Backbone bond lengths (Angstrom), bond angles and torsions (degrees), N, CA, C in turn:
res aa  C-N    CA-C-N  psi(-1)  N-CA   C-N-CA  omega(-1)  CA-C   N-CA-C  phi
1 X - - - 1.433 - - 1.533 108.94 -
2 X 1.315 116.51 136.10 1.459 121.33 178.13 1.512 110.89 -80.06
3 X 1.310 115.40 140.75 1.461 119.27 173.08 1.518 108.70 -79.70
4 X 1.284 116.13 128.15 1.466 120.51 178.79 1.528 108.35 -96.21
5 X 1.302 115.40 119.47 1.455 120.02 176.75 1.515 108.37 -84.29
6 X 1.319 117.42 139.02 1.467 118.28 178.53 1.527 109.81 -65.55
7 X 1.320 114.76 146.80 1.466 119.46 177.76 1.523 108.83 -65.81
8 X 1.333 117.43 141.83 1.453 119.23 178.73 1.527 110.42 -66.44
9 X 1.328 116.69 150.20 1.460 119.48 177.80 1.525 110.22 -60.82
10 X 1.318 115.73 147.73 1.455 120.89 -179.22 1.519 109.32 -125.49
11 X 1.310 115.58 136.74 1.466 122.75 170.28 1.524 105.44 -119.91
12 X 1.314 116.57 177.01 1.456 120.49 -178.00 1.521 109.37 -133.62
13 X 1.331 115.52 126.28 1.455 120.37 171.37 1.522 107.01 -88.00
14 X 1.323 116.40 126.00 1.452 121.72 178.47 1.522 108.05 -120.94
15 X 1.317 115.69 148.08 1.458 118.34 -179.43 1.507 112.08 -165.59
16 X 1.313 113.77 172.41 1.451 121.22 179.57 1.520 108.30 -138.76
17 X 1.316 115.62 135.12 1.465 121.81 175.00 1.522 108.22 -130.51
18 X 1.329 115.05 158.35 1.465 121.41 175.19 1.514 107.93 -129.82
19 X 1.322 115.00 147.51 1.462 119.72 175.54 1.519 108.68 -152.70
20 X 1.321 114.76 158.86 1.452 121.80 176.36 1.522 107.89 -99.11
21 X 1.327 116.56 134.12 1.465 120.70 -177.09 1.535 111.63 -56.74
22 X 1.338 119.26 -48.53 1.464 116.92 -179.98 1.531 113.00 -77.84
23 X 1.310 117.85 -16.04 1.467 121.11 -176.42 1.510 113.16 -88.78
24 X 1.300 115.17 178.92 1.459 120.87 -179.92 1.519 112.03 -120.36
25 X 1.335 117.63 3.45 1.456 120.83 -177.50 1.521 111.02 -90.45
26 X 1.314 114.69 143.94 1.458 122.87 177.81 1.522 107.07 -122.35
27 X 1.319 116.87 129.77 1.465 121.63 -177.20 1.515 109.65 -116.98
28 X 1.325 116.97 121.91 1.454 120.88 177.55 1.519 108.63 -79.25
29 X 1.326 115.73 130.09 1.460 121.72 -177.43 1.523 112.01 -115.94
30 X 1.296 116.66 29.57 1.456 120.76 175.94 1.509 112.95 117.20
31 X 1.312 114.10 155.71 1.455 120.99 179.01 1.514 110.32 -158.85
32 X 1.325 115.04 166.36 1.460 120.25 -175.42 1.525 108.31 -162.27
33 X 1.306 118.29 152.15 1.466 122.00 170.24 1.525 107.12 -107.72
34 X 1.327 115.82 119.01 1.461 122.28 -178.89 1.524 109.50 -101.73
35 X 1.315 116.02 146.71 1.463 121.15 -178.39 1.520 113.89 -86.25
36 X 1.329 117.23 -4.02 1.470 120.15 179.02 1.523 108.62 -153.16
37 X 1.339 115.12 162.05 1.461 119.83 176.80 1.519 110.36 -62.74
38 X 1.314 116.86 -39.18 1.461 120.93 179.97 1.527 111.08 -61.21
39 X 1.340 117.23 -45.63 1.473 120.16 178.71 1.529 111.08 -66.28
40 X 1.328 117.03 -31.84 1.469 119.80 175.73 1.522 109.56 -63.26
41 X 1.342 117.09 -44.25 1.464 120.48 178.99 1.527 111.53 -65.15
42 X 1.317 117.24 -38.91 1.470 120.05 177.24 1.524 109.35 -57.78
43 X 1.334 117.31 -45.18 1.471 120.60 -179.96 1.521 110.19 -63.11
44 X 1.334 117.85 -45.71 1.467 120.84 -178.81 1.532 111.19 -61.09
45 X 1.315 117.15 -43.79 1.469 120.57 -178.84 1.524 110.64 -65.21
46 X 1.316 116.89 -43.65 1.479 119.66 178.35 1.525 111.08 -62.57
47 X 1.318 116.64 -43.58 1.476 119.92 -178.99 1.519 110.20 -66.28
48 X 1.332 117.86 -39.33 1.465 121.06 176.80 1.522 110.23 -62.51
49 X 1.326 116.75 -39.22 1.461 120.31 176.64 1.513 111.93 -62.27
50 X 1.332 116.68 -40.41 1.476 120.76 176.91 1.527 110.65 -61.27
51 X 1.317 116.53 -42.30 1.465 120.67 179.88 1.524 109.72 -66.98
52 X 1.334 117.56 -43.49 1.465 121.07 179.86 1.521 111.01 -59.14
53 X 1.330 116.55 -36.57 1.465 120.42 178.82 1.526 112.08 -61.67
54 X 1.321 117.21 -25.48 1.462 121.66 -177.16 1.526 113.08 -96.13
55 X 1.329 117.23 -8.52 1.465 120.46 -178.76 1.528 110.55 -89.53
56 X 1.316 115.07 149.95 1.458 120.73 174.07 1.526 108.79 -85.26
57 X 1.350 116.27 151.74 1.464 118.01 172.13 1.516 108.71 -64.60
58 X 1.271 121.25 147.40 1.463 127.94 3.03 1.523 113.79 -91.93
59 X 1.338 118.57 4.89 1.472 120.42 -176.28 1.526 112.36 -63.62
60 X 1.324 118.01 -26.09 1.458 120.07 -178.26 1.534 113.25 -76.16
61 X 1.322 118.42 -22.48 1.471 121.71 -174.04 1.540 113.46 -60.02
62 X 1.344 119.69 -48.84 1.476 117.78 179.90 1.526 112.47 -64.85
63 X 1.321 116.75 -31.50 1.471 119.89 179.75 1.523 109.65 -68.61
64 X 1.313 116.24 -44.98 1.473 119.98 178.37 1.531 110.49 -63.52
65 X 1.326 116.90 -36.67 1.466 119.86 176.46 1.525 110.18 -63.76
66 X 1.335 117.65 -42.56 1.469 121.24 -179.92 1.525 110.75 -63.57
67 X 1.346 117.28 -39.21 1.466 119.57 -177.29 1.525 112.69 -64.22
68 X 1.325 117.22 -20.59 1.467 119.59 179.60 1.535 112.74 -113.94
69 X 1.319 117.89 13.51 1.462 122.51 -178.06 1.531 110.29 -88.42
70 X 1.327 115.80 90.74 1.458 120.91 -177.54 1.516 113.63 -60.98
71 X 1.343 117.23 -35.20 1.469 119.18 178.94 1.521 111.29 -66.18
72 X 1.331 117.58 -40.88 1.469 119.90 178.36 1.524 110.64 -67.06
73 X 1.318 116.81 -38.02 1.460 120.01 178.16 1.529 110.53 -65.02
74 X 1.336 117.04 -37.86 1.469 120.21 176.61 1.525 110.61 -63.97
75 X 1.343 116.93 -41.50 1.480 119.90 176.54 1.529 110.40 -61.76
76 X 1.332 115.97 -41.25 1.465 119.83 179.19 1.527 110.54 -63.08
77 X 1.317 116.87 -43.42 1.463 120.30 179.73 1.529 111.28 -64.21
78 X 1.328 117.54 -36.27 1.464 119.99 175.51 1.524 111.14 -62.96
79 X 1.322 116.28 -44.16 1.478 119.79 178.45 1.523 110.43 -61.14
80 X 1.331 116.07 -47.91 1.462 119.76 -179.24 1.533 110.47 -63.54
81 X 1.329 117.07 -36.95 1.466 121.20 177.39 1.519 112.46 -63.57
82 X 1.333 116.88 -28.11 1.466 121.80 175.35 1.531 110.86 -87.57
83 X 1.314 116.41 9.85 1.468 124.05 -179.28 1.519 111.28 60.65
84 X 1.328 115.99 42.78 1.459 123.23 174.84 1.520 108.53 -111.11
85 X 1.315 115.89 156.67 1.459 121.60 177.98 1.524 109.87 -79.10
86 X 1.330 115.94 144.31 1.463 122.05 174.16 1.523 107.85 -123.40
87 X 1.322 116.38 136.68 1.470 120.48 178.46 1.517 109.92 -139.12
88 X 1.321 115.61 146.54 1.462 123.52 175.84 1.522 107.05 -130.52
89 X 1.334 116.87 130.73 1.462 121.68 -178.33 1.519 109.81 -111.50
90 X 1.321 114.88 132.07 1.465 122.86 176.75 1.517 107.51 -103.87
91 X 1.327 116.49 130.65 1.467 122.39 179.96 1.524 109.43 -105.47
92 X 1.331 116.13 127.40 1.460 121.63 175.03 1.522 107.50 -139.12
93 X 1.327 116.91 87.91 1.461 121.12 -175.33 1.519 109.62 62.92
94 X 1.340 116.16 -124.87 1.465 121.21 178.83 1.524 113.48 -87.27
95 X 1.326 117.54 2.47 1.464 121.28 -178.46 1.527 109.39 -102.72
96 X 1.315 115.40 138.06 1.462 121.86 176.30 1.520 108.24 -121.58
97 X 1.318 114.71 137.17 1.458 122.52 173.01 1.520 105.82 -114.22
98 X 1.303 117.33 127.51 1.461 121.01 179.85 1.521 108.29 -117.32
99 X 1.325 114.72 120.33 1.459 122.33 174.49 1.515 106.87 -104.01
100 X 1.321 117.87 130.97 1.467 119.75 -175.99 1.517 111.21 -144.69
101 X 1.326 113.78 151.11 1.464 121.96 173.58 1.522 106.91 -130.57
102 X 1.324 115.79 134.13 1.464 121.02 -179.63 1.524 109.21 -135.97
103 X 1.328 116.61 137.92 1.462 119.57 179.05 1.523 111.59 -69.96
104 X 1.304 114.26 145.15 1.464 122.05 174.89 1.522 106.00 -125.83
105 X 1.316 117.04 114.85 1.464 120.39 178.93 1.521 107.70 -80.46
106 X 1.318 114.91 128.46 1.455 120.84 179.99 1.525 109.16 -96.08
107 X 1.320 116.16 134.38 1.458 121.57 178.91 1.520 107.35 -100.97
108 X 1.324 116.18 125.60 1.460 121.07 -177.39 1.524 110.30 -108.80
109 X 1.301 115.52 139.69 1.460 122.47 176.37 1.519 107.47 -124.81
110 X 1.313 116.11 133.32 1.460 120.94 178.22 1.519 108.08 -98.31
111 X 1.308 116.03 96.99 1.466 120.85 -179.88 1.528 107.80 -110.49
112 X 1.324 116.05 122.12 1.461 122.62 -179.56 1.535 110.47 52.60
113 X 1.333 114.02 40.62 1.475 122.29 176.78 1.534 113.59 63.48
114 X 1.303 117.61 17.67 1.457 121.01 173.76 1.516 107.57 -117.29
115 X 1.313 115.72 118.98 1.467 119.84 -179.23 1.525 109.92 -81.40
116 X 1.309 115.20 132.41 1.452 120.57 173.82 1.510 107.18 -127.69
117 X 1.298 116.38 142.17 1.453 120.67 -179.12 1.526 109.42 -122.15
118 X 1.316 114.53 145.19 1.453 120.87 175.37 1.510 107.52 -141.04
119 X 1.324 116.10 149.84 1.471 119.83 178.96 1.521 109.53 -63.24
120 X 1.307 115.25 135.10 1.456 119.99 179.57 1.504 110.98 -75.36
């Protein structure tokens, strides 16, 4: 019989960046480490809502649709559950906003019976 090792704990780094298509600059618009795929999606949806609030119509409409698209969120959660990256891009003229969540496998060491974890 094979010994099954438990899967390492997983967290998710989520963040948002903006860039101009003709430009070369990248602007970080926030980030967070979430303890679950669900919390990662909550952060992405809230951040997308913040961005939609700042966009003029009609650019805000697809973002608002994405924030309430339960089927897309379920697909995102499936990807994150398979430890794959999920990204959503918002288009506003020549500006792109990219919201992304990526799994981070945590490596745990049991030293003196105290578990400590650090990002791998």
